[in-house]
N, C-alpha and C positions, 0 to 999 in steps of 0.2 A: 948768078948769086950763089955764093958758097953756103952749102947747108951746114948747119951745126950738127956734128955727129951725135950730140947728146939730146938734141931736141926731141927726137922720137921717144926718148925715155922720160923727158920732163913732163910731157902732157899726160901720158899714162900714169905716171907717179902721182901727179896732182889729182887725177881722177880717182885713183885708188885711195888716196888720203881722205878726199872728201867723202867718199863712200863709207870709209871706216868711221868718220865722224858722225855721218848720218845714222849708221847702224848703232853707234854708241848712244847717240841721243835718243833713238827709237827705243833702245833697250832700257834706258833710264826712265823714259816716259811710261813704258809698260810696267816697270817695277813700282812706280809711284801709284799707278792705278790699282795694282794688286794690293798695295799697302793700305790704300784708302778703303778698298772693299773689305780687307781683313779687319781694319779698325771698326768699320761700320758693323760688320758681322759680330765682332767681339762685343761692341756696345749693346747690340741687340741681345746677345747671349747673357751679358751681365744684367741687362734690364729684366729679362725673363727670369734669370736666376734670383735676382733681388726680389721680384714679385713672389716667386715660389717660396723663397726663404721667409718672407713676411707672412705668407699664408700659413706656412708650417709653424712659425712662431706663434701666430694667433691660435692655431689649432691646439698647440701644446699648452698655451696659456689658458685657453678655454677648457681644455681637458683637466688641467690642474685645478682651476676654479670649481669645476663641476665636482671633482673629487672632494675638495675642501667643504663645499656646500653639503654634500652627502654625509661627510664626516660630522659636520655641525648638527645635521638633522638627527643622526644616530646618537650623538651626545645628548641632545635635548630629550629624545625618547628614553634614553638610559636614565637621565635625571628624573623623569617622571616615574619610571619604574622603581628607581632607588628610593625616592621620597615615599612612595606607597609602601614599600617594604619596611622602611624605617618607622613609619606610623604603626605598622603591625608589630614590629619588634619592640617598640617603646610604648605600646598602649596609647598611641595618639600624642605622646609628648615629644614631638619633633617639629621643627628644629630646636625648640626650647621647651621648657616645662609647661608652657601655656599652649603648646601645639601650634605655634605660628612663628614666622620669622624668615630669615634668609640663610642659606647654606651654600658655600662655594666648594666645589670638588675639583681638584687639579689632577688631570690624567696625562699619560704620555702623549695622547693625541691632541688634547686641548683642555679647555676649562668648561665646566657647566655650573651655572648659577641657578639655584632653586629657591623659589619664594613660595611660602605657604601662608595662605590667608584663611583664618578660622571664621566661617560663617555661623556655625553652631557647634554643639558638642559632637554631632554626628555628620557634619558636612564641612568640607574644606575645599579650597581652590588651590591647585598646584600650578605654578608657572615655571617652566624649566627652559633656560636659554643656553644653547651650546655655542662656544666660541672656538675658532681655529685661527692662530695657535693659542690665543689668550684673550681675555676680556679687555685688556689695556690697548692692544693694537690688533684688533681682529681683522683677518682677511676674509672670514666667512662667519655668518651669524644666523642661527635659526632658533625659533621659539615655538614651544608647544604648551598648551594650556588645557586643563581638564579639572572637573570637580570629582572629588572622591568622597565616598560615604561608607558607613559600616553596612556590610551585607546583612540584610534583615528581611523579615517577613511581616506583613501587616495582617492583623486580625481585627475585624470590625466588631466593636462593642457599642452599638448604637443606642442601647436601651439600659435603663437601670437594672432591669431583669429581663433576660430572654430565656424562656422556659419552653421545653418541648412538650410532648403529648400528655404528661401527667399534670400539667396545669399549675395554677397558682391558688393557694388557699390562705386567706387572710383572716386571722382571728381578731378578737375584740381589740379595738384601738391600735391595731398594727398600721404601719404607714410606709408607703414607698414614695420617696421624694424623687420623682423622675417618671419615665415612661416604661410601659410593660408590653411585651409581645409574647404570646404563647400559641403553640400549636394545639393546645387543649382548651380548658375552660378557666375562667376566673371566678372564684367565689369569695364572699366576704361576710363579715358579721360585725355587729356592735361598733359602729363608728370607724371602721377601717377606711383608709383613704389612699387613693393614688393621685398624686398632685399633677401628673402629666397625662398624656394620652394613654389609652388602654386598647390594645388590639387582641382579639381572641379568634382562633379558627372555630372554636366552639361558641359557648355562650358566656355572658357576663351577668352575674347575679345582681339583683336590685332590691332594695335601695342601697345595700352595701355590697361591695365597697363604693364609697363616694368617688366618682371619677370627675376630677376638676378640669381635665382636658377633654379630648374627643373620646367617645365610646364607639368602638367599631367591632361588630360581631361578624362571624362567618367570613373572616378574611382568609386569603390563601395561606396554605402551609409554607413556611419559609425555612431555608437552611439555617442550622445553628452556626455560630461563629466559626467553628472548625468543621469544615464540610466533610472531610475524610478522617474522622478521629482515630481510627485504628492505624492507618498509615502514618499519620502525624505522631501518634504515640510511639510507634516502633522507631521512627527516625530519632526522636528525642531520647528514647531509651538507649539506642545504639551510640549516640553522641556521648552520653554520660558513661556508658560502659567502656569507652575508649581509654579511660583512666583506670588506674589500679583501684579496685573496690575496697570499701571498709566493711568488715564483717562485725556487726554490732554485738554478736554473741561472743566474739573473741576479744574485741576492744570496746567494751560498753562505754567507756569514758568519752569515746569519739562521737557517740550517738546520744548521750544524755548530758546536755549542756545545762549545768545547774549553777546559776549565779555568776558565770564567768563570761569573758569575751572570746569570740572565736570567729575566724574567717572561713566561709564555705566556698569551695571551688567546684568546678565541674567534677561530679563524682557519683558513683553508685553506692548506696548504703543498703546493706543486707540486714533487714530487721526494722524495728521501730526507731524513730527519732523523736526525742523529747527536748524541748527548749523551754526552760522555766526559771522562776525565782530571780527576776531581774537580769537574766542573761541578755547579752547583746551579741547578735550574730550579724556579720556583714557578708552579704553575698557578693563575691568578687568575680565569679564567672559561672556559667551554667551551660546546659541544664543540669539539675540535681535530681537524681532518681532514687526514690525510697521504696523498697519492696514491701514495707509494712505500713504502720500508721504514722501520721505526723501530728504531734500534740504541742501546742504553743500556749503557755498559760502563766499566770501569776505575776502580780506586781508590775514592775516597769520592764518586763521582757520585751525586747525589740528584735525584729528582723529587718535590717536596712539594706536597700539596694545601693551598691557602691556608686559614687558619683561619676566614675569613669564611663558608666553606661550612657550618660547623657539622656537623650530622649528615647533611647531604646530600653527594653526590659529583657528579662530572662524567665526561665520556667523552673518551678519545683513540681515534680510529679510524684504522687504516692499511689501505690497499688491498694493501700488500705484507706481508712477514713482520715478525715482532716478535722481537727478540733481546735478552736481558738477561743480562749475564755479568760476571765479574771484579769482584765487590764492589759493583756498582751497586744502589741501593735505591729503592723507591717508598715514600712515607710518607703515611698517612692523616691526618686532623685529630685533635686531642686531645679532641674533644667526646665526650659519652656519650649515645647510641651514636656511634661514629666515622663520619666521612664518607670515602668511598673513591674512588679513581680506577678507572674501569672501562676496561681497555685491550683493544680489540677489533681483530681482523683479519678481512678478508674473503678472505684467501688460501685457496686450495684445497689448498695443499701439505701433505704429511705432516709437515713441520716449519714449519707456519704460525706456531707459537709455540715458541721455543727458550729454555729457562731453565736456566742453570747458575750458580746464585747463592744467596746467603743473604739473607733479608730483603726479598723482593719483596712488600711489604705492599699489594698491589693485587689486583683481581679480573681474571683473564685469561680471554678468551673468543675462541675461534676459531669463527666462525659456520659456515664451510664446510670448514675444514681440521682438522688434528690438532695436538696439542701434544706436545713432547718435553722431558722433565725429566731433568736429570742433576745430580750432586753433591747438595748440600743445598738444594733449591729450596723455599724457604718462600713460599707464596702465600696470600692471604686466602681465595680460592676459585678453582676453575678449571672452565670449561665448554668443551667442544670436541666435534667429531665423533668424534675418537679420542684416546686418551692412551697414550703409551709412557713408562714409568718405567725409566730406565737403571740400571745397577748402583749400588746404594747411594743412589739419589735419594730424597729425603724431601719429602713434601708435608704442610705443617702448615695445618690449617683454622682460620680465625678464627671461633670459635663465635658471635660477635655478628652474624652476617651472614644470619640467617633472612629478613630483609626489608630490603635495602639501598635507600636513597632516592637518587635522582638528579635534579638540577635539570632542570626541563622548560621548554624554550623559551629564547630569548635573554633575558639579563638576570636570570634566576632571580627572577621577580617575586613580591613579597609580595601575597597575596590573602586575602580574608575566607574563613575556614573555614566550609563549609556547615553550617547548623544551629546556629550559635553566636550569631547576631544576637539581641539582646534589647533591648526598649524599656521604659523606666521612666517612668511618669507621675507628676509631682510637682505640688503645689499652686502 
């Protein structure tokens, strides 16, 4: 049989071809697997990246919301401070003349809406709400609320007359309509009467005065309404001296108010002050410090406490004597409770306070001296080292005076009432 000279090449050629095909197919299979693995790895990376991106976005969003909430809180606090300051600047007439209402302030950061509710002349509630970026479409909102009141001190006048060691001496037909407490004795004569209770560290004479309430002798010594009179006096004096003084010897017309109307502000008067002959004086601020005597007399003379004091009062201090007579009157505010003028003398005289008048609706206080009342002397309350009631003198106590309030410090500042601040968190 004749061999084909090419046959030995054909078989190897076929074998080689088939091997190349197999290699090629194997290479394609490997590349496909690598592609699948790469795609799976890429998908995993994308999933992880997407998860991380979502978390980062949430973190950024959370951080942004926290910043806006903090800004809203700061706006609300700023609104409370702003409203308090405006009450001081406008003597309580904020946001309107009646001292209540709503005010909106727009700032670069956002808006704050302030609401003031008037509870009384000396007590208001402020609600301030901060909005970011505005109140129409807020992304953050925070509210603070607090009561504000006029900074004041309370002095207790629990009795018609509270008298220190020199005691009470009541002449014929004299009368105290109210209660009496003294660290001395109570003596009376000729139908004198105390309509309320009478307490004396010493003794109470009998049968006069007639005591219509309880009669208590040998009771403990009690503090006078102002416990540290020298410290208190120096504080009030310094407050008055913060303003430019008036020298009554240089400008006597400023100190002798004769038949005209005048406003008194916190001031020191060097010399005597006389208010007479139908003059009308309105006390706008205090304290008022007089280095000499204070005399108020004649006709329809009035010393009125301005209504802006509300239920608070203020102080007139004289280093000399105080004399009120011949129809002159002191008038408190019409608020409920009323605000009073506290008229104080540091004189050590037995007649440091002399009243022969009807309608002295003020509180009279002789820190170191005594008071002498005659005729129908109506006072809101009286405190002194000693008290003499002349024939037929009458002292009528204003029963609303258990705790009189007096503005504290220059300007009678509005301040946040302790314990009333409240914070409200809103979405």
